C-alpha positions in Angstrom: -18.9 -45.7 -24.0 -18.1 -45.7 -27.7 -15.5 -44.1 -29.7 -18.1 -41.0 -30.6 -19.0 -40.4 -26.8 -15.3 -40.1 -26.0 -14.7 -37.7 -28.5 -17.6 -35.8 -27.6 -16.2 -36.1 -23.8 -12.6 -34.8 -25.1 -14.1 -32.3 -26.9 -16.0 -30.7 -24.2 -13.3 -31.0 -21.6 -10.9 -29.1 -24.1 -13.5 -26.6 -24.8 -13.8 -26.1 -21.1 -10.1 -25.7 -20.3 -9.6 -23.4 -23.2 -12.7 -21.3 -21.7 -11.2 -21.2 -18.1 -7.6 -20.1 -20.0 -9.0 -17.1 -21.7 -11.4 -16.2 -18.2 -8.1 -16.3 -16.2 -6.1 -14.4 -18.6 -8.8 -11.4 -18.5 -8.9 -11.8 -14.8 -5.4 -11.4 -14.6 -5.0 -8.4 -17.0 -7.9 -6.7 -15.1 -6.5 -7.4 -11.3 -3.1 -6.3 -12.9 -4.4 -2.8 -14.1 -6.4 -2.2 -11.0 -3.3 -2.6 -9.0 -1.1 0.0 -10.8 -0.3 3.0 -8.7 -2.2 6.4 -9.9 0.2 8.6 -12.2 3.0 7.8 -14.5 5.6 8.4 -11.6 4.0 6.1 -8.9 6.0 3.2 -9.4 9.5 5.2 -8.4 11.0 4.8 -5.3 13.3 7.5 -4.2 16.0 7.2 -1.4 17.4 10.3 0.8 20.7 11.6 -0.9 23.8 10.2 0.7 25.7 12.8 3.0 29.4 13.4 1.8 32.0 12.2 4.0 34.0 14.3 6.6 37.0 15.9 5.0 35.6 15.9 1.4 36.4 19.6 1.1 40.3 19.1 1.7 40.1 16.1 -0.7 38.8 18.1 -3.5 40.6 21.4 -2.8 43.1 20.8 -5.7 40.4 20.2 -8.5 40.4 22.5 -11.3 37.1 24.0 -12.3 35.7 24.0 -15.9 34.5 27.1 -18.0 31.3 26.8 -16.2 32.9 26.8 -12.6 31.7 23.2 -11.8 34.3 20.8 -10.4 34.7 17.0 -10.6 36.1 15.4 -7.5 36.4 11.5 -7.0 37.2 10.1 -3.7 37.2 6.7 -2.1 36.1 5.5 1.4 35.7 2.4 3.2 
């Protein structure tokens, strides 16, 4: 095999590799789009709201409400 044959083989190998990369990239995008859940909010996962600990009413009894009647109370449990 001469120098020309090696170059031709190298070019064909490079073109085959480039074609495979393009096909694999397109296939990846196509499969990724088909796996998305329907709707704009389908990916969100929600968990139930945690319950308040016992005694929270007495811990927040001294909190002063704001002008709209809302009260902010912080407490820490272990």
